[in-house]
ZATIRO-588793 format. One record per residue: x, y, z of N, C-alpha, C in turn; residue number from 1; residue in three letters; chain. Coordinates in pm, 1 decimal, decimal comma, padded with zeros to 6 digits, m for minus. Last residue first. Example, Ala and Ser with C-alpha at 12.3 -4.5 7.8 and 13.67 -1.06 7.14 Angstrom:
BEGIN
n_x = 01285,0&n_y = m00225,0&n_z = 00708,0&ca_x = 01367,0&ca_y = m00106,0&ca_z = 00714,0&c_x = 01290,0&c_y = 00003,0&c_z = 00787,0&num = 2&residu = Ser&chaine = A
n_x = 01319,0&n_y = m00569,0&n_z = 00780,0&ca_x = 01230,0&ca_y = m00450,0&ca_z = 00780,0&c_x = 01320,0&c_y = m00330,0&c_z = 00780,0&num = 1&residu = Ala&chaine = A
# end
This chain:
BEGIN
n_x = 11229,6&n_y = m08929,8&n_z = 09176,7&ca_x = 11294,2&ca_y = m09069,7&ca_z = 09107,8&c_x = 11262,8&c_y = m09073,7&c_z = 08966,7&num = 53&residu = Ala&chaine = A
n_x = 11328,4&n_y = m08598,9&n_z = 09269,9&ca_x = 11208,2&ca_y = m08697,3&ca_z = 09204,6&c_x = 11282,9&c_y = m08820,9&c_z = 09134,5&num = 52&residu = Ala&chaine = A
n_x = 11455,2&n_y = m08507,5&n_z = 09528,0&ca_x = 11469,3&ca_y = m08512,3&ca_z = 09402,1&c_x = 11379,5&c_y = m08646,7&c_z = 09350,1&num = 51&residu = Leu&chaine = A
n_x = 11424,3&n_y = m08271,4&n_z = 09780,2&ca_x = 11416,8&ca_y = m08401,9&ca_z = 09758,9&c_x = 11414,1&c_y = m08431,4&c_z = 09614,0&num = 50&residu = Arg&chaine = A
n_x = 11523,9&n_y = m08071,4&n_z = 10019,9&ca_x = 11534,5&ca_y = m08126,9&ca_z = 09896,1&c_x = 11531,6&c_y = m08252,0&c_z = 09885,3&num = 49&residu = His&chaine = A
n_x = 11443,5&n_y = m07867,2&n_z = 10309,7&ca_x = 11470,9&ca_y = m07996,4&ca_z = 10247,4&c_x = 11444,5&c_y = m08042,7&c_z = 10077,6&num = 48&residu = Thr&chaine = A
n_x = 11481,9&n_y = m07622,6&n_z = 10520,7&ca_x = 11464,9&ca_y = m07656,2&ca_z = 10404,1&c_x = 11510,0&c_y = m07809,0&c_z = 10388,5&num = 47&residu = Val&chaine = A
n_x = 11231,0&n_y = m07576,4&n_z = 10786,3&ca_x = 11381,4&ca_y = m07596,0&ca_z = 10722,9&c_x = 11359,9&c_y = m07643,3&c_z = 10604,9&num = 46&residu = Pro&chaine = A
n_x = 10999,3&n_y = m07285,2&n_z = 10783,2&ca_x = 11032,2&ca_y = m07404,3&ca_z = 10786,8&c_x = 11183,9&c_y = m07455,8&c_z = 10720,2&num = 45&residu = Thr&chaine = A
n_x = 11003,6&n_y = m07014,3&n_z = 10739,4&ca_x = 10971,3&ca_y = m07043,4&ca_z = 10852,0&c_x = 11007,4&c_y = m07203,0&c_z = 10874,6&num = 44&residu = Thr&chaine = A
n_x = 11151,0&n_y = m06785,5&n_z = 10522,6&ca_x = 11042,6&ca_y = m06916,6&ca_z = 10531,8&c_x = 11104,2&c_y = m06941,3&c_z = 10671,3&num = 43&residu = Thr&chaine = A
n_x = 11234,0&n_y = m06530,2&n_z = 10307,9&ca_x = 11203,4&ca_y = m06592,0&ca_z = 10461,8&c_x = 11103,9&c_y = m06688,6&c_z = 10451,2&num = 42&residu = Leu&chaine = A
n_x = 11455,4&n_y = m06507,0&n_z = 10045,8&ca_x = 11333,1&ca_y = m06578,3&ca_z = 10088,5&c_x = 11302,4&c_y = m06581,7&c_z = 10236,4&num = 41&residu = Val&chaine = A
n_x = 11675,9&n_y = m06228,6&n_z = 10023,4&ca_x = 11664,1&ca_y = m06361,0&ca_z = 10011,2&c_x = 11487,3&c_y = m06383,6&c_z = 10071,7&num = 40&residu = Tyr&chaine = A
n_x = 11702,5&n_y = m05954,5&n_z = 10050,2&ca_x = 11775,4&ca_y = m06052,7&ca_z = 09931,1&c_x = 11742,6&c_y = m06202,3&c_z = 09919,8&num = 39&residu = Thr&chaine = A
n_x = 11630,9&n_y = m05829,0&n_z = 10256,3&ca_x = 11584,2&ca_y = m05830,7&ca_z = 10152,7&c_x = 11624,3&c_y = m05904,2&c_z = 10022,2&num = 38&residu = Gly&chaine = A
n_x = 11842,1&n_y = m05890,2&n_z = 10450,7&ca_x = 11684,4&ca_y = m05940,3&ca_z = 10495,8&c_x = 11597,8&c_y = m05945,1&c_z = 10336,0&num = 37&residu = Pro&chaine = A
n_x = 12168,4&n_y = m05931,3&n_z = 10370,4&ca_x = 12038,1&ca_y = m05842,2&ca_z = 10383,1&c_x = 11920,1&c_y = m05886,1&c_z = 10380,0&num = 36&residu = Thr&chaine = A
n_x = 12405,5&n_y = m06163,9&n_z = 10456,4&ca_x = 12312,6&ca_y = m06098,4&ca_z = 10340,5&c_x = 12227,5&c_y = m06025,1&c_z = 10387,4&num = 35&residu = Pro&chaine = A
n_x = 12727,3&n_y = m06070,2&n_z = 10551,7&ca_x = 12583,7&ca_y = m06130,7&ca_z = 10637,3&c_x = 12485,6&c_y = m06074,5&c_z = 10542,5&num = 34&residu = Glu&chaine = A
n_x = 13021,6&n_y = m06144,2&n_z = 10398,9&ca_x = 12973,7&ca_y = m06066,7&ca_z = 10472,3&c_x = 12766,8&c_y = m06084,4&c_z = 10515,4&num = 33&residu = Tyr&chaine = A
n_x = 13214,6&n_y = m06278,9&n_z = 10221,3&ca_x = 13249,5&ca_y = m06250,4&ca_z = 10402,5&c_x = 13154,9&c_y = m06184,2&c_z = 10439,7&num = 32&residu = Gly&chaine = A
n_x = 13183,0&n_y = m06327,4&n_z = 09941,0&ca_x = 13250,8&ca_y = m06214,8&ca_z = 09996,4&c_x = 13279,8&c_y = m06189,5&c_z = 10152,4&num = 31&residu = Arg&chaine = A
n_x = 13012,8&n_y = m06572,0&n_z = 09998,1&ca_x = 13117,5&ca_y = m06569,9&ca_z = 09913,0&c_x = 13222,4&c_y = m06449,8&c_z = 09981,1&num = 30&residu = Ala&chaine = A
n_x = 12799,9&n_y = m06446,8&n_z = 10122,4&ca_x = 12897,0&ca_y = m06574,9&ca_z = 10205,8&c_x = 13026,0&c_y = m06553,1&c_z = 10124,3&num = 29&residu = Cys&chaine = A
n_x = 12727,8&n_y = m06311,0&n_z = 09922,8&ca_x = 12753,7&ca_y = m06226,7&ca_z = 10029,7&c_x = 12823,3&c_y = m06338,6&c_z = 10092,4&num = 28&residu = Pro&chaine = A
n_x = 12654,2&n_y = m06456,3&n_z = 09700,6&ca_x = 12705,8&ca_y = m06406,3&ca_z = 09702,4&c_x = 12795,6&c_y = m06335,9&c_z = 09817,2&num = 27&residu = Asp&chaine = A
n_x = 12634,7&n_y = m06842,6&n_z = 09807,3&ca_x = 12565,0&ca_y = m06717,0&ca_z = 09772,0&c_x = 12702,2&c_y = m06626,0&c_z = 09752,4&num = 26&residu = Cys&chaine = A
n_x = 12824,0&n_y = m07088,8&n_z = 09726,0&ca_x = 12785,9&ca_y = m07010,4&ca_z = 09796,2&c_x = 12692,0&c_y = m06917,6&c_z = 09722,8&num = 25&residu = Cys&chaine = A
n_x = 13021,3&n_y = m07185,5&n_z = 09491,4&ca_x = 12956,5&ca_y = m07246,7&ca_z = 09580,7&c_x = 12890,6&c_y = m07223,3&c_z = 09719,9&num = 24&residu = Gly&chaine = A
n_x = 13099,4&n_y = m07098,6&n_z = 09262,2&ca_x = 13146,7&ca_y = m07022,5&ca_z = 09350,2&c_x = 13109,6&c_y = m07114,1&c_z = 09491,3&num = 23&residu = Val&chaine = A
n_x = 13026,9&n_y = m07303,9&n_z = 09028,5&ca_x = 13154,9&ca_y = m07221,2&ca_z = 09073,9&c_x = 13203,8&c_y = m07150,5&c_z = 09156,7&num = 22&residu = Thr&chaine = A
n_x = 12811,7&n_y = m07436,4&n_z = 09083,6&ca_x = 12919,9&ca_y = m07494,0&ca_z = 09053,0&c_x = 13055,7&c_y = m07442,9&c_z = 09046,0&num = 21&residu = Arg&chaine = A
n_x = 12659,4&n_y = m07244,0&n_z = 09235,7&ca_x = 12672,2&ca_y = m07315,8&ca_z = 09312,7&c_x = 12814,8&c_y = m07424,1&c_z = 09260,6&num = 20&residu = Leu&chaine = A
n_x = 12528,5&n_y = m06940,2&n_z = 09170,4&ca_x = 12647,6&ca_y = m07021,7&ca_z = 09106,6&c_x = 12685,2&c_y = m07147,6&c_z = 09199,0&num = 19&residu = Pro&chaine = A
n_x = 12179,9&n_y = m06988,8&n_z = 09249,2&ca_x = 12313,0&ca_y = m06935,1&ca_z = 09278,2&c_x = 12394,4&c_y = m07005,4&c_z = 09193,3&num = 18&residu = Leu&chaine = A
n_x = 11861,4&n_y = m06829,3&n_z = 09081,7&ca_x = 11968,2&ca_y = m06952,8&ca_z = 09118,1&c_x = 12123,0&c_y = m06917,2&c_z = 09124,9&num = 17&residu = Cys&chaine = A
n_x = 11666,5&n_y = m06618,0&n_z = 09275,1&ca_x = 11742,9&ca_y = m06714,7&ca_z = 09156,0&c_x = 11830,5&c_y = m06801,3&c_z = 09204,6&num = 16&residu = Tyr&chaine = A
n_x = 11558,7&n_y = m06588,8&n_z = 09528,2&ca_x = 11445,6&ca_y = m06595,1&ca_z = 09414,5&c_x = 11532,6&c_y = m06621,8&c_z = 09293,6&num = 15&residu = Asp&chaine = A
n_x = 11728,8&n_y = m06790,6&n_z = 09793,9&ca_x = 11690,6&ca_y = m06681,8&ca_z = 09708,5&c_x = 11622,9&c_y = m06679,6&c_z = 09574,1&num = 14&residu = Tyr&chaine = A
n_x = 11747,3&n_y = m06903,6&n_z = 10125,1&ca_x = 11722,5&ca_y = m06962,9&ca_z = 10015,0&c_x = 11650,9&c_y = m06807,8&c_z = 09894,6&num = 13&residu = Arg&chaine = A
n_x = 12041,0&n_y = m07009,1&n_z = 10329,7&ca_x = 11913,2&ca_y = m06903,1&ca_z = 10277,3&c_x = 11860,8&c_y = m06926,9&c_z = 10141,4&num = 12&residu = Arg&chaine = A
n_x = 12248,1&n_y = m07164,8&n_z = 10432,4&ca_x = 12099,2&ca_y = m07219,1&ca_z = 10421,3&c_x = 12001,2&c_y = m07089,7&c_z = 10365,8&num = 11&residu = Ser&chaine = A
n_x = 12520,3&n_y = m07072,9&n_z = 10434,0&ca_x = 12393,9&ca_y = m06991,8&ca_z = 10522,3&c_x = 12277,4&c_y = m07045,5&c_z = 10503,9&num = 10&residu = Cys&chaine = A
n_x = 12611,0&n_y = m07279,0&n_z = 10246,5&ca_x = 12695,2&ca_y = m07214,2&ca_z = 10377,0&c_x = 12535,4&c_y = m07162,1&c_z = 10484,5&num = 9&residu = Arg&chaine = A
n_x = 12457,8&n_y = m07321,1&n_z = 10039,9&ca_x = 12519,4&ca_y = m07436,4&ca_z = 10089,9&c_x = 12572,8&c_y = m07392,7&c_z = 10234,8&num = 8&residu = Ala&chaine = A
n_x = 12190,4&n_y = m07164,9&n_z = 09927,2&ca_x = 12288,8&ca_y = m07146,3&ca_z = 09957,7&c_x = 12355,7&c_y = m07272,8&c_z = 10066,4&num = 7&residu = Cys&chaine = A
n_x = 11942,5&n_y = m07245,1&n_z = 09724,8&ca_x = 11965,4&ca_y = m07213,9&ca_z = 09837,3&c_x = 12124,3&c_y = m07235,2&c_z = 09841,6&num = 6&residu = Thr&chaine = A
n_x = 11869,7&n_y = m07279,5&n_z = 09415,7&ca_x = 11862,7&ca_y = m07135,0&ca_z = 09486,6&c_x = 11889,1&c_y = m07133,0&c_z = 09639,6&num = 5&residu = Ser&chaine = A
n_x = 11897,4&n_y = m07524,4&n_z = 09373,5&ca_x = 11967,3&ca_y = m07428,0&ca_z = 09313,4&c_x = 11959,4&c_y = m07299,1&c_z = 09346,9&num = 4&residu = Arg&chaine = A
n_x = 11681,2&n_y = m07673,6&n_z = 09517,7&ca_x = 11854,6&ca_y = m07681,4&ca_z = 09551,7&c_x = 11952,4&c_y = m07577,4&c_z = 09462,9&num = 3&residu = Ala&chaine = A
n_x = 11485,6&n_y = m07529,8&n_z = 09426,5&ca_x = 11490,4&ca_y = m07529,8&ca_z = 09542,9&c_x = 11629,6&c_y = m07556,4&c_z = 09599,6&num = 2&residu = Ala&chaine = A
n_x = 11420,6&n_y = m07669,3&n_z = 09165,0&ca_x = 11509,7&ca_y = m07546,2&ca_z = 09148,2&c_x = 11503,1&c_y = m07495,8&c_z = 09283,5&num = 1&residu = Met&chaine = A
# end
């Protein structure tokens, strides 16, 4: 679920799944403005996605 809730453009992680197949990024990136800090999850570690084999 981490890969589906992380924006490809800004690398911010959200609490919900993003429309990555249709839009390709989060709503603020698609509209061209900066996301507000209350809308995404604040993490200090870099996001790395590892799929199970």
